C-alpha positions in Angstrom: -23.7 -11.9 11.9 -21.0 -9.5 11.0 -19.0 -12.1 9.1 -22.1 -13.3 7.3 -23.0 -9.6 6.5 -19.6 -8.9 5.1 -19.5 -12.1 3.1 -23.0 -11.8 1.7 -23.3 -8.1 1.2 -26.5 -8.0 3.1 -27.2 -5.9 6.1 -27.3 -7.4 9.6 -30.9 -6.4 9.9 -31.8 -8.3 6.7 -29.9 -11.4 7.9 -31.6 -11.3 11.3 -34.9 -11.5 9.6 -33.7 -14.1 7.1 -32.2 -16.3 9.8 -34.9 -16.0 12.4 -35.7 -19.5 13.6 -32.5 -21.1 12.4 -30.6 -23.3 14.8 -26.9 -22.9 15.2 -26.1 -25.6 12.6 -28.2 -24.0 9.9 -26.8 -20.6 10.6 -23.2 -21.9 10.6 -23.8 -23.6 7.2 -25.2 -20.4 5.7 -22.2 -18.4 6.9 -19.8 -21.0 5.6 -21.5 -21.0 2.2 -21.3 -17.2 2.0 -17.6 -17.2 2.9 -16.9 -19.9 0.4 -18.7 -18.0 -2.3 -16.7 -14.9 -1.4 -13.3 -16.6 -1.5 -13.9 -18.8 -4.6 -12.8 -16.2 -7.2 -9.7 -15.4 -5.1 -8.8 -19.1 -4.9 -9.3 -19.5 -8.7 -7.0 -16.5 -9.4 -4.4 -17.8 -7.0 -4.4 -21.2 -8.7 -4.0 -19.6 -12.1 -0.9 -17.7 -10.9 0.7 -20.4 -8.8 0.5 -22.9 -11.7 2.1 -20.5 -14.2 5.7 -20.6 -13.1 7.0 -18.7 -16.2 4.7 -15.8 -15.4 5.7 -15.8 -11.7 9.4 -15.8 -12.6 8.9 -12.9 -15.0 7.2 -10.9 -12.4 9.9 -11.6 -9.9 12.6 -10.7 -12.4 10.9 -7.3 -13.1 10.4 -6.6 -9.4 14.0 -7.5 -8.6 15.2 -5.2 -11.4 13.1 -2.3 -10.3 14.2 -2.8 -6.6 17.8 -3.0 -7.6 17.5 0.3 -9.6 16.0 2.1 -6.6 18.6 0.6 -4.3 21.5 1.7 -6.5 20.1 5.3 -6.5 19.7 5.3 -2.8 23.1 3.9 -2.2 24.7 6.4 -4.6 23.0 9.2 -2.8 24.2 7.9 0.6 27.8 7.6 -0.8 27.8 11.1 -2.1 26.5 12.5 1.2 29.0 10.6 3.2 31.8 11.7 0.9 32.7 8.3 -0.5 33.5 7.6 -4.1 30.4 6.2 -5.9 30.4 2.5 -6.3 30.5 1.3 -9.9 27.6 -0.7 -11.2 
């Protein structure tokens, strides 16, 4: 019931009333439909991104550049505190 409630947005009490008299197979089917409906937009968005290699490469490049910038700052700070000569970039 908790999964069905989370996937459908209905309260457990509402679902208990709605599903009264359902057998396990009917209930399981209802829950599956609710979960599928919840995940469908996420799957569509995933497929849009995974099929756009240029976009993914651009995001990875930007992320790597940002990470490298932070890493160099952290490394330079560590070098200064340890008394080493700062590493050239």
